[in-house]
C-alpha positions, 0 to 999 in steps of 0.5 A, spaced: 500 500 500 502 506 497 503 512 502 497 516 499 492 510 500 495 509 507 494 517 509 487 517 506 485 510 510 488 514 517 484 520 515 478 516 514 478 512 520 480 518 524 474 522 521 469 516 523 471 516 530 470 524 530 463 523 528 461 518 533 465 522 539 462 529 536 455 527 534 454 522 539 447 525 541 444 523 534 447 516 532 443 516 526 446 522 523 453 520 526 453 514 522 451 518 516 456 523 517 461 517 518 460 515 511 460 522 508 467 523 511 470 516 508 467 518 501 470 525 502 476 522 503 476 518 497 473 523 493 479 528 495 484 522 493 481 521 487 481 528 485 488 529 487 491 523 483 486 524 477 483 531 477 476 527 476 471 526 481 467 519 479 460 520 479 459 513 483 462 517 489 457 523 487 451 518 487 453 515 494 454 522 497 447 524 494 444 518 498 447 520 504 444 527 503 437 524 503 439 520 509 441 527 512 435 530 511 431 525 515 437 524 520 439 532 522 436 535 528 440 542 526 437 543 520 430 542 517 428 539 510 428 545 507 435 548 509 438 541 506 434 543 499 436 550 499 443 548 500 443 543 494 440 548 490 445 554 492 451 549 492 449 547 485 447 554 482 453 558 485 458 553 483 455 552 476 455 560 475 463 560 477 464 554 472 460 558 467 463 565 468 470 563 470 470 558 464 468 564 459 473 569 463 479 564 463 478 561 456 478 554 459 475 550 464 475 554 471 471 549 475 470 542 473 463 539 473 465 534 479 466 540 483 459 543 481 456 536 483 460 536 490 457 542 492 450 540 490 451 534 494 454 537 500 449 542 500 444 537 501 448 533 506 449 540 510 443 545 509 445 552 507 447 554 513 453 549 514 454 549 506 456 557 507 461 555 512 464 549 508 465 554 502 468 559 506 473 554 509 474 551 502 475 558 499 480 560 504 485 554 504 484 553 497 486 560 495 492 560 499 494 553 497 493 555 490 497 561 490 503 557 493 502 552 487 502 558 482 508 561 485 511 554 483 509 554 476 503 549 477 497 552 474 491 547 475 490 545 483 484 540 484 479 543 488 475 537 491 480 536 497 479 543 500 471 542 499 472 535 502 476 539 508 470 544 509 465 539 508 468 534 514 469 540 518 462 543 517 459 536 518 463 535 525 463 542 528 459 547 524 453 547 528 458 549 534 462 554 530 455 557 527 452 558 534 459 561 537 459 566 531 452 568 532 453 569 539 458 574 538 452 579 535 446 577 540 
């Protein structure tokens, strides 16, 4: 087993343990979150290696999103539907406009689908947090890579990091942020 696969396996196992520990009040949602974390690690690995996110993982994440609609105690079903619509619309717009401006693909279709299923899994509130995390960290890494002459950078690893963070501790981060103003 190569080192990348070993690291991915380790991250997936740690994510599962964190799901159980952090989401123990809702074991059904914790189980969904554990599967999502494993799939997010796989998606990150696939995108980092091949710059492609296979549709079979998007479908599995979509099924997790449907389960999350029923298992999530933090967001109601409408929040999940709005999250999916917002994720798809925003990333679809970025892909279209960015592609027109750059004259080449600026954001892959797999990233657009990943934003859609992430919105379904998280709901719109945690999706916003996920996008902030992914955008900030992704921008920093992309700037560093660009200075080294590397133009293309897979975005799914950053989306997955944001997804896992928002899934596991998003409620706490959002509540803490809102408490600053209330």
